[in-house]
C-alpha positions as CSV (number, residue, x, y, z in Angstrom):
1,M,-79.6,-0.1,-42.8
2,G,-76.3,-1.4,-41.6
3,L,-75.7,-3.8,-38.7
4,W,-72.4,-3.5,-36.9
5,G,-70.7,-3.9,-33.5
6,L,-68.9,-1.1,-31.8
7,P,-65.1,-1.8,-31.5
8,G,-64.2,-3.1,-28.1
9,T,-67.6,-4.3,-27.2
10,P,-68.0,-8.0,-26.1
11,I,-70.0,-10.5,-28.3
12,L,-72.3,-12.6,-26.2
13,G,-73.8,-15.9,-27.1
14,L,-74.7,-19.4,-25.9
15,A,-72.4,-22.5,-26.0
16,L,-73.1,-26.1,-25.2
17,L,-70.9,-27.7,-22.5
18,P,-69.6,-31.0,-24.1
19,E,-70.0,-33.0,-20.9
20,K,-73.6,-32.0,-20.1
21,G,-75.0,-30.6,-23.3
22,T,-76.5,-27.6,-21.4
23,P,-76.4,-24.1,-22.7
24,V,-74.3,-21.5,-20.9
25,A,-73.6,-17.8,-21.6
26,K,-70.2,-17.2,-23.3
27,T,-68.3,-14.1,-24.3
28,W,-66.9,-14.5,-27.7
29,G,-64.2,-11.8,-27.6
30,T,-64.8,-8.3,-28.7
31,H,-65.7,-6.5,-31.9
32,S,-62.9,-5.0,-33.9
33,P,-63.3,-2.6,-36.9
34,L,-64.2,-4.6,-40.0
35,P,-62.3,-3.9,-43.2
36,G,-64.3,-2.2,-45.8
37,G,-67.0,-0.9,-43.4
38,S,-70.1,-2.5,-41.9
39,P,-71.8,-5.3,-43.8
40,S,-75.2,-4.5,-45.2
41,L,-78.4,-6.3,-44.1
42,R,-78.5,-7.9,-47.5
43,S,-75.0,-9.3,-47.1
44,F,-75.9,-10.5,-43.6
45,L,-79.0,-12.4,-44.9
46,S,-77.0,-13.9,-47.7
47,I,-74.4,-15.1,-45.3
48,T,-77.0,-16.6,-43.0
49,T,-78.9,-18.3,-45.9
50,S,-75.6,-19.8,-47.2
51,A,-74.7,-21.2,-43.8
52,R,-78.1,-22.6,-43.2
53,A,-78.2,-24.2,-46.6
54,H,-75.0,-26.0,-45.9
55,H,-76.1,-27.1,-42.5
56,H,-79.4,-28.6,-43.7
57,R,-77.8,-30.3,-46.7
58,G,-75.7,-32.5,-44.4
59,G,-72.5,-30.7,-44.9
60,K,-69.8,-30.9,-42.3
61,R,-70.6,-28.5,-39.5
62,L,-68.0,-25.8,-39.0
63,H,-66.1,-26.3,-35.7
64,W,-63.7,-23.9,-34.3
65,G,-61.4,-24.4,-31.4
66,R,-60.9,-21.8,-28.7
67,S,-57.8,-19.7,-28.5
68,S,-56.0,-18.9,-25.3
69,C,-57.6,-15.5,-25.3
70,G,-61.1,-16.9,-25.7
71,A,-61.6,-15.5,-29.2
72,P,-62.9,-17.6,-32.0
73,P,-60.6,-18.4,-34.9
74,G,-60.5,-15.6,-37.5
75,W,-60.2,-12.9,-34.8
76,P,-56.9,-11.2,-34.2
77,G,-54.6,-13.4,-32.2
78,A,-56.6,-16.6,-32.8
79,P,-55.7,-19.6,-35.1
80,Q,-57.5,-19.8,-38.5
81,A,-60.2,-22.4,-38.9
82,P,-59.6,-25.1,-41.4
83,G,-61.1,-24.4,-44.8
84,S,-61.4,-20.7,-44.2
85,G,-61.9,-18.6,-47.2
86,R,-64.5,-16.9,-49.3
87,A,-68.0,-18.2,-48.5
88,G,-69.9,-19.5,-51.5
89,R,-73.6,-20.4,-51.7
90,G,-73.9,-23.8,-50.0
91,S,-70.2,-24.3,-49.8
92,G,-70.1,-24.3,-46.0
93,H,-67.1,-22.0,-45.9
94,L,-67.3,-18.6,-44.3
95,S,-64.9,-15.8,-45.1
96,A,-62.6,-14.4,-42.4
97,H,-64.7,-11.2,-42.6
98,T,-67.8,-13.2,-41.7
99,Q,-66.1,-15.4,-39.1
100,R,-65.1,-12.4,-37.2
101,L,-68.6,-11.2,-37.0
102,F,-70.6,-14.4,-36.8
103,P,-68.6,-17.2,-35.2
104,E,-71.3,-19.9,-35.0
105,L,-74.5,-20.5,-37.1
106,H,-76.9,-20.6,-34.1
107,L,-75.2,-17.5,-32.7
108,T,-75.7,-15.8,-36.1
109,I,-79.5,-16.5,-36.0
110,M,-79.7,-15.5,-32.4
111,L,-77.7,-12.3,-33.0
112,F,-79.9,-11.4,-36.0
113,S,-83.1,-12.0,-34.0
114,S,-81.8,-9.9,-31.1
115,C,-80.8,-7.0,-33.3
116,F,-84.2,-7.2,-35.1
117,F,-86.3,-7.0,-32.0
118,S,-84.0,-4.5,-30.3
119,C,-84.3,-2.2,-33.3
120,R,-88.1,-2.5,-33.2
121,F,-88.1,-1.8,-29.4
122,H,-85.9,1.2,-29.7
123,M,-87.7,2.5,-32.8
124,G,-90.9,2.3,-30.8
125,N,-89.4,4.3,-28.0
126,L,-88.1,6.8,-30.5
127,L,-91.5,7.3,-31.9
128,K,-92.9,7.7,-28.4
129,V,-90.4,10.4,-27.7
130,L,-91.1,12.2,-31.0
131,T,-94.9,12.2,-30.4
132,Y,-94.7,12.8,-26.6
133,N,-96.0,16.3,-26.8
134,E,-99.0,15.3,-28.9
135,L,-100.0,12.3,-26.9
136,D,-99.2,13.3,-23.4
137,Q,-99.5,17.1,-23.5
138,G,-102.6,17.2,-25.7
139,P,-103.7,19.6,-28.4
140,N,-101.3,22.5,-28.7
141,F,-102.7,25.4,-30.7
142,F,-103.5,29.1,-29.9
143,L,-107.2,29.8,-29.5
144,D,-107.7,33.5,-30.2
145,F,-110.1,34.6,-27.5
146,E,-109.5,38.3,-28.3
147,N,-109.9,38.5,-32.1
148,A,-111.7,35.4,-33.4
149,Q,-114.3,36.2,-36.1
150,P,-117.0,33.9,-37.4
151,T,-116.6,32.3,-40.8
152,E,-119.6,32.0,-43.1
153,A,-120.3,28.5,-41.8
154,E,-120.4,29.7,-38.2
155,T,-122.5,32.8,-38.8
156,A,-126.0,31.3,-38.1
157,V,-125.1,29.8,-34.7
158,W,-122.8,32.8,-33.9
159,N,-125.6,35.3,-34.4
160,Q,-128.0,33.3,-32.2
161,V,-125.5,33.0,-29.4
162,N,-124.3,36.5,-29.7
163,A,-127.7,37.9,-29.0
164,V,-127.6,36.1,-25.6
165,L,-124.1,37.2,-24.8
166,E,-124.8,40.8,-25.4
167,E,-127.4,40.7,-22.6
168,A,-124.9,38.8,-20.4
169,Q,-122.9,42.0,-19.6
170,T,-126.0,43.8,-18.5
171,I,-126.9,40.9,-16.2
172,L,-123.5,40.9,-14.6
173,A,-123.6,44.7,-14.1
174,E,-127.1,44.5,-12.5
175,L,-126.0,41.6,-10.2
176,Q,-122.8,43.5,-9.2
177,S,-124.8,46.5,-8.2
178,Y,-127.4,44.4,-6.3
179,T,-127.5,45.8,-2.8
180,G,-130.8,44.2,-1.5
181,A,-133.5,45.5,0.8
182,G,-131.9,44.2,4.1
183,Q,-132.6,47.4,6.0
184,E,-136.2,47.7,5.1
185,I,-136.8,44.0,5.7
186,R,-135.3,44.1,9.2
187,E,-137.4,47.1,10.2
188,A,-140.6,45.4,8.9
189,I,-139.8,42.2,10.8
190,Q,-139.0,44.1,14.0
191,N,-142.3,46.1,13.8
192,P,-144.9,43.7,12.5
193,G,-147.7,46.1,13.5
194,D,-146.4,49.1,11.6
195,L,-148.2,49.0,8.3
196,R,-146.1,51.8,6.9
197,L,-142.8,49.8,7.4
198,Q,-144.5,46.7,5.9
199,E,-145.4,48.6,2.8
200,R,-142.0,50.2,2.6
201,A,-140.3,46.8,2.7
202,W,-142.7,45.3,0.2
203,S,-142.1,48.3,-2.2
204,A,-138.3,47.8,-1.9
205,V,-138.4,44.0,-2.4
206,C,-140.7,43.8,-5.5
207,P,-138.4,45.5,-8.0
208,L,-135.5,43.3,-6.7
209,V,-137.5,40.1,-7.2
210,A,-138.4,41.3,-10.7
211,K,-134.7,41.6,-11.3
212,L,-134.1,38.1,-9.9
213,K,-136.8,36.8,-12.2
214,R,-134.9,38.3,-15.2
215,F,-131.7,36.6,-14.1
216,Y,-133.5,33.3,-13.9
217,E,-135.1,33.7,-17.3
218,F,-131.7,34.6,-18.7
219,S,-130.3,31.3,-17.5
220,L,-132.9,29.5,-19.7
221,R,-131.7,31.5,-22.7
222,L,-128.1,30.7,-21.8
223,E,-129.0,27.0,-21.7
224,N,-130.4,27.1,-25.2
225,A,-127.3,29.0,-26.5
226,L,-125.0,26.3,-24.9
227,R,-127.0,23.6,-26.6
228,S,-126.6,25.2,-30.0
229,L,-122.8,25.5,-29.5
230,L,-122.5,21.9,-28.3
231,E,-124.3,20.7,-31.5
232,A,-122.0,22.8,-33.6
233,L,-118.7,21.8,-31.9
234,T,-119.4,18.0,-31.7
235,S,-121.1,17.3,-35.0
236,P,-119.4,14.8,-37.3
237,P,-117.3,14.4,-39.3
238,Y,-114.8,16.5,-37.3
239,A,-113.2,15.6,-34.0
240,P,-113.6,18.1,-31.1
241,T,-110.0,19.3,-31.5
242,Q,-110.6,20.0,-35.2
243,H,-113.8,21.9,-34.4
244,L,-112.2,24.1,-31.8
245,E,-109.3,24.9,-34.2
246,R,-111.5,25.5,-37.3
247,E,-114.4,27.3,-35.6
248,Q,-112.6,29.6,-33.2
249,A,-115.4,32.2,-33.1
250,L,-117.8,29.5,-31.7
251,A,-115.1,28.3,-29.3
252,K,-114.7,31.8,-28.1
253,Q,-118.5,32.1,-27.5
254,F,-118.4,28.9,-25.6
255,A,-115.6,30.3,-23.5
256,E,-117.6,33.5,-23.0
257,I,-120.5,31.5,-21.6
258,L,-118.3,29.8,-19.1
259,H,-116.7,33.1,-18.1
260,F,-120.1,34.6,-17.5
261,T,-121.2,31.6,-15.6
262,L,-118.3,31.6,-13.1
263,S,-118.5,35.4,-12.8
264,F,-122.3,35.3,-12.1
265,D,-121.9,32.5,-9.5
266,E,-119.1,34.2,-7.7
267,L,-121.2,37.3,-7.3
268,K,-124.2,35.4,-6.2
269,M,-122.2,33.4,-3.6
270,T,-120.8,36.6,-2.0
271,N,-124.2,38.3,-1.9
272,P,-126.5,36.9,0.8
273,A,-129.1,39.6,0.1
274,I,-130.4,37.6,-2.9
275,Q,-131.6,34.7,-0.7
276,N,-132.9,37.0,2.0
277,D,-134.9,39.2,-0.3
278,F,-136.5,36.3,-2.1
279,S,-137.3,34.5,1.1
280,Y,-139.0,37.6,2.5
281,Y,-141.0,37.9,-0.7
282,R,-142.2,34.3,-0.6
283,R,-143.2,34.6,3.1
284,T,-145.1,37.7,2.5
285,I,-147.0,36.2,-0.4
286,S,-147.9,33.1,1.7
287,R,-149.1,35.3,4.6
288,N,-151.2,37.5,2.3
289,R,-152.7,34.5,0.5
290,I,-153.8,33.1,3.9
291,N,-155.4,36.5,4.6
292,N,-157.0,36.5,1.1
293,L,-155.0,39.5,0.0
294,Q,-153.8,39.8,-3.6
295,L,-150.6,41.8,-4.3
296,D,-149.7,43.4,-7.6
297,A,-146.3,41.8,-7.7
298,E,-147.8,38.3,-7.4
299,S,-149.2,38.6,-10.9
300,E,-145.7,39.1,-12.3
301,V,-144.0,36.3,-10.2
302,N,-146.7,33.7,-9.6
303,N,-146.4,30.8,-7.3
304,E,-145.2,28.4,-10.0
305,M,-142.5,30.8,-11.2
306,A,-141.5,31.5,-7.5
307,N,-141.0,27.7,-6.9
308,R,-138.7,27.4,-9.9
309,M,-136.8,30.5,-8.9
310,S,-136.5,29.2,-5.4
311,L,-134.8,26.0,-6.7
312,F,-132.5,28.0,-8.9
313,Y,-131.3,30.4,-6.2
314,A,-131.0,27.6,-3.6
315,E,-128.0,26.3,-5.6
316,A,-124.6,27.6,-4.5
317,T,-123.7,28.0,-8.2
318,P,-127.0,28.3,-10.0
319,M,-125.7,29.2,-13.5
320,L,-123.1,26.4,-13.4
321,K,-125.8,24.0,-12.3
322,T,-127.9,25.1,-15.3
323,L,-125.1,24.5,-17.7
324,S,-124.2,21.1,-16.3
325,N,-127.8,20.0,-16.5
326,A,-128.1,21.3,-20.0
327,T,-124.9,19.4,-21.0
328,T,-126.1,16.2,-19.4
329,K,-129.5,16.6,-21.1
330,F,-127.8,17.2,-24.5
331,V,-125.8,13.9,-24.1
332,S,-128.9,11.9,-23.1
333,E,-131.1,13.3,-25.9
334,N,-128.4,12.7,-28.6
335,K,-128.1,8.9,-28.2
336,T,-126.4,8.5,-31.6
337,L,-123.6,10.9,-30.4
338,P,-121.1,9.1,-28.2
339,I,-120.7,10.8,-24.8
340,E,-116.9,11.0,-25.5
341,D,-117.6,13.5,-28.3
342,T,-119.0,15.9,-25.7
343,T,-116.6,15.2,-22.9
344,D,-113.6,15.4,-25.4
345,C,-114.8,18.8,-26.4
346,L,-114.6,19.9,-22.8
347,S,-111.3,18.2,-22.0
348,T,-109.7,19.6,-25.2
349,M,-110.8,23.1,-24.3
350,A,-109.3,22.7,-20.8
351,C,-106.0,21.5,-22.3
352,V,-105.9,24.3,-24.8
353,C,-106.4,26.9,-22.0
354,R,-103.7,25.2,-19.8
355,V,-101.2,25.2,-22.6
356,M,-101.9,28.8,-23.5
357,L,-101.5,29.8,-19.8
358,E,-98.2,28.0,-19.3
359,T,-96.6,28.8,-22.6
360,P,-94.8,32.2,-22.6
361,E,-95.1,32.4,-26.4
362,Y,-98.9,32.1,-26.3
363,R,-99.3,34.4,-23.2
364,S,-97.3,37.1,-25.0
365,R,-100.0,37.2,-27.7
366,F,-102.6,38.5,-25.2
367,T,-103.0,42.2,-25.7
368,N,-105.5,42.6,-22.8
369,T,-104.5,41.8,-19.3
370,E,-108.0,40.6,-18.6
371,T,-107.6,37.8,-21.1
372,L,-105.4,35.9,-18.7
373,L,-108.1,35.8,-16.0
374,F,-110.6,35.0,-18.8
375,C,-108.5,32.0,-19.9
376,M,-108.3,30.7,-16.3
377,R,-112.0,31.0,-15.7
378,V,-112.7,29.1,-18.9
379,M,-110.3,26.3,-18.0
380,V,-111.9,25.9,-14.5
381,G,-115.4,26.1,-16.1
382,V,-114.8,23.2,-18.5
383,I,-113.2,21.1,-15.8
384,I,-116.3,21.5,-13.6
385,L,-118.6,20.7,-16.5
386,Y,-116.5,17.7,-17.5
387,D,-116.6,16.5,-13.9
388,H,-120.4,16.8,-13.8
389,V,-121.0,15.1,-17.1
390,H,-118.3,12.4,-17.4
391,P,-119.2,9.2,-15.6
392,V,-115.9,9.0,-13.6
393,G,-115.2,12.8,-13.5
394,A,-112.2,14.9,-14.1
395,F,-110.0,13.7,-11.2
396,A,-109.7,10.0,-12.0
397,K,-106.5,8.6,-13.5
398,T,-108.4,7.9,-16.7
399,S,-109.5,11.5,-17.1
400,K,-108.3,13.2,-20.2
401,I,-107.7,16.4,-18.3
402,D,-104.3,17.0,-16.7
403,M,-105.6,18.1,-13.3
404,K,-102.1,18.4,-11.8
405,G,-101.0,20.7,-14.6
406,C,-104.2,22.8,-14.4
407,I,-104.0,23.3,-10.6
408,K,-100.3,24.2,-10.9
409,V,-101.1,26.8,-13.5
410,L,-103.7,28.4,-11.2
411,K,-101.3,28.3,-8.2
412,D,-98.6,30.0,-10.2
413,Q,-100.8,33.1,-10.5
414,P,-101.4,35.7,-7.8
415,S,-103.8,34.3,-5.2
416,T,-106.1,37.3,-5.4
417,S,-107.2,36.3,-8.9
418,T,-107.3,32.5,-8.5
419,E,-108.5,31.7,-5.0
420,G,-112.1,31.9,-6.1
421,L,-111.3,29.5,-9.0
422,L,-109.6,27.1,-6.7
423,N,-112.6,27.2,-4.4
424,A,-114.8,26.4,-7.4
425,L,-112.8,23.2,-8.0
426,R,-112.9,22.4,-4.3
427,Y,-116.6,22.9,-3.6
428,T,-118.5,22.7,-6.9
429,T,-117.1,19.6,-8.5
430,R,-118.7,16.2,-8.1
431,H,-115.9,13.7,-7.9
432,L,-113.1,15.4,-6.0
433,N,-113.6,13.2,-2.9
434,D,-114.1,10.0,-4.8
435,D,-111.7,7.1,-4.0
436,T,-110.4,7.3,-7.6
437,T,-108.9,10.8,-6.9
438,S,-105.2,10.6,-6.1
439,K,-104.0,11.9,-2.7
440,Q,-101.6,14.2,-4.6
441,I,-104.4,16.1,-6.3
442,R,-106.4,16.4,-3.1
443,A,-103.2,17.8,-1.4
444,L,-102.8,20.3,-4.2
445,L,-106.3,21.6,-3.6
446,Q,-106.0,21.8,0.2
């Protein structure tokens, strides 16, 4: 590595005022092109060592006068110092070449130190720039949500989870077609003495409650599937990023669970008939129990099951609540596994989805238009899970999720497809209104 000064740039240093002995800043002229190119570091160290050897051996200190132009001797237009010539080891004489670059011994040392630390500082900044994308933007790889296939190592877990996901589509279809028994219930309530209307309402509600029971039982199966995936995607020795990149079929299944969860909860929130039907069912059971009447449907959905289902459907987002509880339970039961391994899995997934959504090259690989919405749902799902599981949540400055970037990606899409997802961030997260959440993020979600 060569050290040099640019031609025409001033040389700065310190000088002692003779009358006071106090250091003051001085400008020692300007650099001029050196004959023969820039001195190497080895030459520079040799020069410095030679000068210091002479100084400590009691040799006469070199002393130069000042020229009218303020340049040290040896520079163009300045008188030559006595004894100038080729510098030898311990001789105390510096060559004209050296004098032009290093006019004083203490300035030589200071200049070398300044250059050394300046190089370290700028090299550090250079490395920071070169690794900016990796450190500040997070993992950057394409997660194939459309075509990922399980490897031999993934097959066992993949088969277990796949059996659950195959039923998920049926569950969503049944929930989407759920119309409720609102008309029959209203007529029965308005005519409490009409036995025919009471039986009609009861006959309409019972199959619907059986369907709601199936939804609830599916949530328990989904919880077990999520647990299997978390175990696979956080197990040592690989980091979460390595797991997601190596085991893309399992990462895809994890994404499919989150996609189902948000889809189910959106349908549930926009269908008040679910709560109305189940409330009428429980009231009728209680009334008949008081009258010592046993109904056939009660044997299928007993009182204990009805209580658990009531808690499940009382949640605004019951499936998401199930997943967040399952993730929290997974962390608490695996005490040897740092919580960061689980939360890093979630934050990495959020980052990968965001990068894929905002990178045209990645988005162009989607062959299905639905994959874009799928990717957005997955991103929001892992953010909400992270916010529920992580001690300080997803909105704090220390969060590993770029919330501003994620919200911006959602807002850049048509509002018809993202308003529900933005509402999920507004109303189903746990830490949005904490003091640690910046005003800018809150403003973005208003």
